[in-house]
VEXBAPA-472037 format. One record per residue: residue in one letter; x negated, y negated, z negated of N, C-alpha, C, CB in turn. Coordinates in steps of 0.1 Angstrom, whole numbers, padded with zeros to 4 digits, always signed. Last residue first. Glycine has a CB too. Layout:
REM residues N
aXYZXYZXYZXYZ
...
END
This chain:
REM residues 233
n+0404-0179+0149+0412-0168+0152+0425-0172+0160+0416-0160+0140
a+0378-0200+0162+0390-0199+0154+0398-0187+0159+0399-0212+0155
y+0345-0210+0162+0354-0200+0167+0366-0199+0157+0347-0186+0169
l+0320-0233+0172+0331-0229+0163+0340-0220+0170+0339-0242+0159
i+0285-0234+0172+0297-0231+0180+0308-0227+0170+0294-0220+0191
r+0269-0258+0151+0272-0245+0155+0284-0244+0164+0274-0236+0143
g+0264-0284+0140+0261-0281+0154+0263-0267+0159+0247-0284+0157
c+0270-0293+0115+0259-0284+0116+0255-0281+0131+0262-0272+0109
t+0290-0314+0122+0281-0315+0111+0268-0306+0113+0287-0312+0098
s+0307-0308+0143+0301-0321+0143+0290-0323+0132+0312-0332+0142
c+0306-0277+0158+0308-0284+0146+0300-0297+0146+0303-0275+0134
f+0317-0275+0192+0306-0274+0182+0310-0282+0170+0293-0280+0188
f+0331-0254+0216+0333-0266+0208+0324-0264+0196+0348-0267+0203
l+0333-0243+0250+0326-0242+0237+0328-0255+0229+0311-0239+0238
e+0365-0239+0265+0352-0244+0265+0346-0243+0251+0351-0259+0270
s+0391-0234+0262+0383-0222+0266+0368-0226+0267+0388-0217+0280
s+0410-0247+0234+0400-0249+0245+0393-0236+0249+0390-0260+0242
s+0425-0242+0212+0431-0241+0225+0421-0241+0237+0441-0252+0227
r+0411-0243+0188+0421-0232+0190+0425-0231+0205+0433-0235+0182
v+0395-0265+0191+0389-0252+0188+0398-0241+0191+0384-0251+0173
s+0414-0285+0194+0405-0282+0205+0398-0269+0203+0394-0293+0205
q+0427-0285+0169+0435-0282+0181+0425-0278+0193+0444-0293+0185
w+0406-0294+0153+0412-0281+0151+0420-0276+0163+0421-0282+0139
e+0402-0319+0164+0391-0309+0165+0397-0295+0163+0380-0312+0155
a+0426-0331+0156+0422-0330+0170+0412-0320+0172+0417-0344+0175
p+0424-0330+0128+0435-0323+0135+0432-0321+0150+0448-0330+0133
t+0390-0324+0119+0401-0333+0121+0412-0325+0128+0397-0346+0129
l+0375-0300+0097+0378-0304+0110+0390-0314+0110+0382-0292+0119
p+0350-0302+0071+0364-0301+0075+0365-0306+0090+0373-0309+0066
a+0321-0282+0066+0326-0295+0070+0341-0293+0075+0317-0301+0082
g+0309-0258+0058+0320-0263+0050+0326-0276+0054+0315-0265+0036
c+0290-0245+0072+0285-0257+0064+0296-0263+0056+0280-0267+0074
a+0303-0221+0080+0289-0221+0078+0285-0233+0069+0281-0222+0091
e+0330-0225+0085+0326-0215+0075+0312-0216+0071+0330-0201+0080
c+0345-0256+0089+0334-0247+0094+0329-0238+0082+0322-0256+0099
a+0380-0256+0083+0367-0261+0080+0356-0251+0086+0365-0263+0065
r+0406-0246+0082+0403-0258+0090+0390-0264+0087+0414-0268+0089
d+0403-0222+0069+0410-0233+0063+0407-0246+0069+0407-0233+0047
e+0375-0215+0089+0384-0210+0078+0390-0222+0071+0375-0202+0068
v+0362-0207+0119+0369-0218+0112+0378-0212+0101+0377-0227+0122
r+0329-0192+0121+0344-0192+0122+0350-0204+0115+0349-0179+0115
a+0301-0200+0141+0308-0200+0128+0323-0200+0130+0303-0213+0120
v+0272-0190+0158+0287-0192+0158+0293-0191+0144+0293-0181+0168
a+0246-0186+0151+0249-0196+0161+0264-0199+0162+0245-0191+0175
s+0225-0176+0130+0239-0179+0129+0243-0190+0139+0243-0183+0114
g+0198-0173+0129+0206-0161+0133+0221-0164+0132+0203-0150+0124
n+0189-0199+0122+0185-0187+0114+0195-0176+0116+0185-0191+0100
k+0194-0219+0141+0203-0217+0129+0201-0204+0121+0217-0218+0133
q+0176-0217+0162+0176-0229+0154+0184-0227+0140+0183-0241+0162
k+0181-0192+0173+0168-0195+0168+0168-0207+0158+0159-0198+0180
i+0208-0196+0180+0204-0184+0171+0190-0187+0165+0204-0171+0180
l+0207-0217+0198+0213-0219+0184+0209-0208+0175+0228-0220+0185
r+0197-0204+0220+0190-0215+0214+0194-0217+0200+0192-0228+0223
s+0216-0185+0225+0203-0181+0222+0195-0192+0216+0196-0176+0235
y+0239-0202+0231+0239-0192+0220+0225-0188+0216+0247-0179+0223
i+0230-0214+0255+0233-0222+0243+0233-0213+0230+0247-0229+0244
e+0228-0191+0271+0216-0199+0268+0218-0208+0256+0213-0208+0280
l+0254-0182+0271+0244-0174+0265+0231-0182+0262+0240-0162+0275
s+0267-0203+0285+0271-0200+0271+0260-0192+0264+0284-0192+0271
e+0254-0200+0310+0253-0213+0302+0256-0210+0287+0261-0224+0308
n+0263-0175+0318+0249-0178+0316+0247-0190+0307+0241-0179+0329
q+0292-0162+0303+0286-0171+0312+0272-0174+0308+0294-0185+0313
l+0297-0127+0295+0296-0141+0292+0289-0150+0302+0288-0142+0278
s+0296-0101+0300+0309-0108+0303+0309-0123+0299+0320-0101+0294
a+0272-0093+0293+0275-0093+0307+0288-0100+0310+0276-0079+0313
a+0272-0092+0266+0265-0103+0272+0269-0104+0287+0250-0101+0270
k+0286-0067+0262+0292-0080+0258+0286-0092+0265+0291-0081+0243
a+0266-0049+0272+0280-0050+0278+0287-0063+0275+0288-0038+0273
n+0245-0054+0255+0243-0057+0270+0257-0058+0276+0235-0046+0276
r+0256-0045+0231+0253-0059+0233+0252-0063+0248+0239-0063+0226
e+0258-0018+0235+0270-0026+0233+0267-0041+0235+0276-0024+0219
t+0231-0013+0237+0240-0010+0248+0252-0018+0247+0243+0006+0249
e+0224-0020+0211+0218-0027+0222+0226-0025+0235+0203-0023+0224
f+0237-0001+0196+0241-0015+0195+0236-0023+0206+0236-0021+0181
t+0223+0022+0204+0237+0021+0206+0242+0007+0206+0245+0029+0196
a+0197+0015+0194+0199+0017+0209+0214+0016+0212+0194+0031+0213
k+0202+0015+0167+0198+0003+0174+0201+0004+0189+0184-0001+0171
q+0208+0042+0162+0218+0032+0160+0215+0019+0167+0220+0029+0145
k+0182+0052+0168+0194+0056+0176+0205+0046+0175+0198+0070+0172
l+0167+0039+0148+0164+0037+0162+0176+0041+0172+0151+0044+0166
l+0179+0051+0126+0180+0037+0128+0177+0033+0142+0171+0029+0119
q+0169+0077+0128+0184+0074+0129+0186+0060+0132+0191+0078+0115
s+0142+0072+0125+0147+0079+0137+0162+0076+0139+0144+0094+0137
k+0141+0062+0099+0137+0054+0110+0143+0059+0123+0122+0052+0111
e+0148+0085+0084+0157+0073+0084+0154+0064+0096+0155+0066+0071
g+0125+0100+0090+0139+0105+0094+0149+0094+0095+0144+0116+0085
q+0106+0085+0079+0106+0087+0093+0119+0092+0098+0094+0096+0097
l+0114+0088+0052+0114+0075+0058+0114+0076+0073+0102+0067+0053
l+0110+0115+0049+0123+0110+0047+0124+0096+0053+0127+0109+0032
s+0082+0116+0053+0091+0124+0062+0106+0119+0061+0091+0139+0058
h+0073+0102+0032+0071+0096+0045+0080+0104+0055+0057+0098+0050
s+0080+0119+0011+0085+0105+0011+0084+0100+0025+0079+0096+0001
t+0064+0142+0017+0079+0143+0016+0085+0129+0018+0082+0148+0002
a+0038+0132+0018+0043+0139+0030+0059+0139+0029+0038+0153+0031
v+0036+0123-0008+0035+0113+0003+0041+0119+0015+0021+0109+0005
e+0037+0147-0022+0047+0137-0025+0048+0127-0013+0044+0129-0038
s+0014+0160-0012+0027+0166-0010+0038+0156-0012+0029+0177-0020
q-0006+0142-0021-0004+0145-0006+0010+0151-0003-0015+0155-0002
v-0002+0145-0048+0000+0132-0042+0003+0134-0027-0011+0122-0044
r-0010+0171-0052+0003+0167-0056+0007+0154-0048+0005+0165-0071
q-0037+0169-0044-0028+0178-0037-0013+0175-0040-0031+0193-0041
l-0047+0151-0063-0047+0147-0049-0037+0156-0041-0061+0148-0043
l-0045+0166-0086-0037+0154-0085-0036+0150-0070-0042+0143-0093
e-0065+0185-0081-0051+0189-0082-0041+0178-0081-0049+0196-0096
g-0087+0167-0082-0084+0174-0070-0069+0180-0069-0093+0186-0068
l-0085+0159-0108-0083+0149-0098-0080+0155-0084-0095+0140-0096
k-0092+0182-0121-0079+0177-0123-0075+0167-0112-0077+0171-0137
k-0119+0184-0112-0109+0195-0109-0095+0190-0110-0112+0207-0118
i-0129+0162-0123-0128+0162-0109-0119+0173-0104-0142+0163-0102
e-0128+0170-0150-0121+0158-0146-0119+0158-0131-0128+0145-0150
e-0146+0190-0151-0132+0193-0154-0123+0182-0149-0130+0195-0169
e-0169+0176-0146-0165+0186-0136-0150+0190-0138-0174+0198-0137
r-0170+0160-0168-0168+0153-0155-0163+0164-0145-0181+0146-0151
i-0175+0179-0188-0163+0171-0189-0159+0165-0175-0164+0159-0199
e-0200+0189-0180-0188+0198-0181-0175+0190-0181-0189+0206-0193
l-0215+0165-0182-0213+0171-0169-0201+0181-0169-0226+0179-0165
d-0215+0162-0210-0209+0152-0201-0206+0157-0187-0218+0140-0200
m-0229+0185-0217-0215+0184-0221-0208+0173-0213-0215+0179-0236
l-0253+0178-0205-0246+0190-0201-0232+0190-0205-0253+0203-0206
g-0260+0155-0220-0258+0154-0205-0250+0166-0200-0271+0153-0198
e-0264+0167-0245-0253+0157-0243-0250+0155-0228-0258+0143-0249
l-0286+0182-0239-0274+0189-0244-0262+0179-0242-0275+0193-0258
q-0304+0162-0232-0301+0172-0222-0287+0179-0226-0312+0183-0221
a-0306+0149-0257-0301+0142-0245-0297+0151-0234-0312+0132-0240
d-0318+0169-0272-0304+0164-0276-0298+0156-0264-0305+0154-0288
d-0342+0171-0259-0333+0183-0260-0319+0178-0263-0338+0193-0271
n-0353+0146-0264-0350+0150-0250-0340+0162-0250-0363+0154-0243
k-0356+0147-0292-0347+0137-0286-0343+0141-0271-0353+0123-0286
d-0375+0167-0292-0362+0170-0299-0351+0160-0293-0363+0168-0314
r-0396+0155-0279-0390+0167-0274-0376+0170-0279-0400+0179-0277
n-0401+0134-0297-0396+0131-0283-0390+0143-0277-0408+0125-0275
k-0411+0149-0318-0399+0141-0320-0393+0137-0306-0403+0128-0328
k-0433+0160-0305-0422+0169-0309-0410+0162-0312-0427+0177-0322
d-0449+0137-0301-0443+0144-0289-0432+0154-0293-0455+0152-0283
a-0455+0131-0328-0447+0122-0320-0441+0129-0308-0456+0110-0316
n-0471+0154-0334-0459+0151-0341-0449+0142-0334-0462+0145-0355
v-0491+0150-0315-0483+0162-0314-0470+0160-0322-0490+0175-0320
k-0503+0126-0325-0497+0127-0311-0488+0139-0310-0508+0128-0301
h-0512+0135-0350-0502+0124-0349-0495+0124-0335-0509+0110-0352
q-0530+0154-0341-0519+0158-0349-0508+0148-0349-0523+0161-0364
l-0549+0137-0329-0541+0147-0321-0529+0152-0328-0551+0159-0318
d-0557+0122-0350-0550+0115-0339-0542+0125-0331-0560+0108-0330
a-0570+0142-0365-0558+0135-0371-0550+0128-0360-0562+0125-0382
l-0591+0148-0348-0580+0158-0351-0568+0152-0357-0586+0168-0362
e-0604+0124-0349-0599+0129-0336-0588+0139-0339-0610+0134-0328
k-0611+0124-0376-0603+0113-0371-0596+0118-0358-0611+0100-0369
p-0628+0147-0379-0615+0146-0386-0606+0135-0380-0618+0143-0401
n-0643+0165-0353-0642+0151-0359-0628+0150-0365-0643+0140-0347
r-0642+0188-0340-0646+0189-0354-0644+0175-0361-0660+0194-0356
i-0630+0208-0316-0629+0194-0321-0631+0195-0336-0616+0187-0318
k-0631+0235-0312-0641+0227-0305-0641+0212-0310-0638+0227-0290
g-0611+0249-0323-0623+0248-0330-0634+0240-0324-0629+0262-0333
s-0586+0251-0312-0597+0258-0305-0610+0258-0313-0599+0251-0292
y-0566+0237-0323-0569+0250-0330-0580+0258-0322-0556+0259-0330
m-0564+0214-0308-0566+0213-0322-0571+0226-0328-0553+0209-0329
a-0560+0224-0282-0572+0217-0285-0575+0216-0300-0572+0203-0278
a-0534+0234-0286-0545+0244-0282-0559+0237-0285-0544+0248-0267
e-0521+0211-0290-0522+0221-0301-0533+0231-0298-0509+0228-0303
n-0524+0199-0265-0530+0192-0277-0531+0202-0289-0521+0180-0281
t-0509+0217-0249-0523+0214-0246-0530+0208-0258-0524+0203-0234
e-0484+0217-0261-0492+0230-0260-0507+0227-0258-0487+0239-0248
i-0477+0190-0257-0478+0196-0270-0487+0208-0270-0464+0199-0276
e-0477+0189-0229-0487+0181-0236-0488+0186-0250-0482+0166-0236
l-0456+0206-0223-0470+0210-0218-0480+0202-0226-0471+0206-0203
r-0435+0193-0234-0439+0206-0240-0453+0210-0236-0429+0216-0235
i-0435+0170-0218-0437+0168-0232-0442+0181-0238-0424+0164-0239
a-0429+0181-0193-0441+0174-0195-0445+0173-0209-0441+0160-0188
k-0403+0192-0198-0414+0201-0195-0428+0194-0197-0413+0206-0180
g-0389+0168-0203-0391+0178-0213-0402+0187-0211-0378+0185-0215
t-0390+0156-0177-0397+0150-0188-0399+0159-0200-0388+0138-0193
e-0375+0175-0164-0389+0173-0160-0397+0166-0171-0390+0165-0147
e-0351+0171-0177-0357+0184-0177-0372+0183-0174-0350+0193-0167
l-0345+0145-0171-0347+0148-0185-0354+0162-0186-0334+0149-0193
e-0341+0147-0144-0352+0139-0149-0355+0142-0163-0348+0124-0148
r-0319+0163-0144-0331+0168-0137-0343+0160-0142-0330+0167-0122
l-0300+0146-0157-0304+0159-0163-0317+0165-0157-0293+0170-0161
n-0298+0126-0138-0304+0123-0151-0308+0136-0158-0293+0116-0160
k-0286+0141-0118-0299+0134-0115-0306+0131-0129-0298+0121-0107
k-0262+0147-0130-0271+0158-0126-0285+0152-0124-0266+0165-0113
t-0251+0121-0132-0254+0129-0144-0263+0140-0141-0240+0135-0150
k-0249+0114-0105-0257+0106-0114-0261+0114-0126-0251+0093-0118
d-0230+0133-0097-0243+0133-0091-0253+0125-0099-0243+0126-0077
i-0208+0125-0113-0214+0138-0114-0228+0139-0109-0205+0149-0108
a-0203+0100-0102-0207+0101-0116-0214+0114-0119-0195+0099-0125
l-0196+0107-0076-0208+0099-0078-0213+0100-0092-0205+0084-0074
r-0173+0120-0082-0184+0128-0077-0197+0120-0078-0181+0131-0062
a-0157+0099-0091-0160+0110-0100-0172+0118-0095-0148+0119-0102
i-0154+0085-0067-0161+0079-0079-0165+0089-0089-0151+0069-0086
h-0140+0104-0052-0153+0099-0048-0161+0093-0059-0152+0089-0036
i-0116+0105-0067-0125+0117-0066-0139+0113-0061-0119+0127-0056
n-0107+0079-0063-0110+0084-0076-0119+0096-0076-0097+0087-0084
e-0103+0080-0035-0113+0071-0040-0117+0075-0055-0108+0057-0040
e-0081+0098-0034-0094+0102-0028-0106+0093-0033-0094+0101-0012
a-0062+0082-0046-0066+0095-0052-0079+0100-0047-0055+0106-0049
d-0061+0061-0028-0065+0058-0042-0069+0071-0048-0053+0052-0049
a-0052+0074-0005-0065+0068-0004-0070+0065-0019-0064+0054+0003
i-0027+0082-0014-0037+0093-0010-0051+0086-0010-0034+0099+0004
r-0015+0057-0019-0016+0067-0029-0026+0078-0026-0002+0074-0031
k-0009+0035-0003-0023+0038-0006-0025+0050-0016-0031+0026-0011
d+0012+0023+0019+0011+0034+0009-0003+0039+0008+0020+0046+0014
r+0015+0005+0039+0009+0000+0026+0007+0011+0016+0018-0010+0021
s+0026+0020+0059+0013+0015+0062+0006+0010+0049+0013+0003+0072
i+0051+0026+0048+0042+0037+0051+0028+0031+0053+0047+0043+0064
i+0062+0000+0044+0061+0009+0033+0051+0020+0036+0074+0015+0029
a+0062-0009+0071+0054-0016+0061+0051-0007+0049+0060-0029+0056
d+0081+0008+0082+0067+0008+0087+0058+0002+0077+0067+0000+0101
i+0103-0001+0067+0098+0013+0066+0084+0014+0071+0107+0022+0075
e+0106-0027+0076+0103-0024+0061+0097-0010+0060+0116-0026+0053
n+0112-0023+0102+0099-0030+0099+0095-0027+0084+0101-0045+0101
i+0137-0011+0098+0126-0004+0105+0112-0010+0102+0128-0004+0121
r+0150-0033+0086+0148-0020+0078+0137-0012+0085+0161-0012+0077
s+0150-0050+0108+0144-0054+0095+0141-0042+0087+0153-0064+0087
q+0165-0036+0126+0151-0039+0129+0144-0043+0116+0150-0050+0140
i+0190-0037+0113+0184-0024+0116+0169-0026+0118+0190-0017+0128
n+0195-0065+0114+0194-0058+0101+0187-0044+0103+0208-0056+0095
n+0196-0069+0141+0185-0076+0133+0184-0069+0120+0189-0090+0131
i+0219-0055+0148+0206-0051+0154+0194-0057+0146+0205-0056+0169
q+0238-0069+0134+0236-0054+0131+0222-0050+0136+0247-0046+0138
i+0236-0093+0146+0233-0092+0132+0230-0078+0128+0245-0098+0124
d+0244-0087+0172+0231-0091+0170+0227-0090+0155+0229-0105+0175
v+0271-0082+0166+0263-0071+0171+0248-0074+0169+0265-0068+0186
k+0279-0107+0159+0281-0096+0150+0272-0084+0153+0296-0092+0149
q+0274-0121+0183+0266-0124+0171+0267-0113+0161+0271-0137+0165
l+0294-0110+0200+0280-0108+0203+0271-0110+0191+0276-0117+0215
q+0316-0122+0187+0315-0107+0187+0300-0103+0190+0325-0101+0197
y+0311-0148+0193+0312-0144+0179+0310-0129+0178+0325-0149+0173
l+0312-0148+0220+0299-0151+0214+0299-0147+0200+0296-0166+0215
h+0339-0143+0223+0330-0133+0227+0316-0135+0222+0330-0132+0243
f+0349-0167+0212+0353-0154+0206+0343-0143+0210+0367-0150+0211
a+0339-0186+0230+0335-0186+0215+0338-0173+0209+0342-0197+0208
q+0351-0181+0254+0337-0178+0252+0333-0177+0238+0329-0189+0260
n+0380-0168+0263+0375-0176+0252+0360-0172+0249+0384-0174+0239
m+0389-0171+0297+0383-0163+0287+0377-0172+0276+0372-0153+0292
END
């Protein structure tokens, strides 16, 4: 039995298995690296923090505004009560009231601006919520397709592995050991065909004696340049 031929056939099956496994690994990586939902949720979280901050600022402005109004009312009541007759003291109170009214107006403007900002942010978070729903749907669809592909690939891999076991059973243990070692050393290419009397893998030409040995020998014959097992049709 030509061991090189059967090893070459085994290698073709192994290449198929490796290609399938590479795609399975790629699918797993695509799914695990998919951060679309996490990113959308993070955007909502950031937007909510901004809303909370805006509401907190509005509460503080509201409390400040109440304090300013109370102070204005208190000072105006004191000014018009008739109890204060000192012109300088009255002038100071009037100056304080005027300053407080300016601060009140600024506070009112700030509250209005804050309410407008809050309205914008609430509309933004509504849109982000809608975006999250769309992203969840898109991710579910894409992951479902990938998982379906993976399921088919696993079935194909199982079929090839059954075929591989059958092919390996017909090979000598020594040949399999050599093949396994070369597979690791030669990046998945342990057996090379002879094309135009040269090694297909490295291109090294064979001497007439080597060519004859590859064609006729039932023993494994190796490329003198790259060390791969040679197989000739």
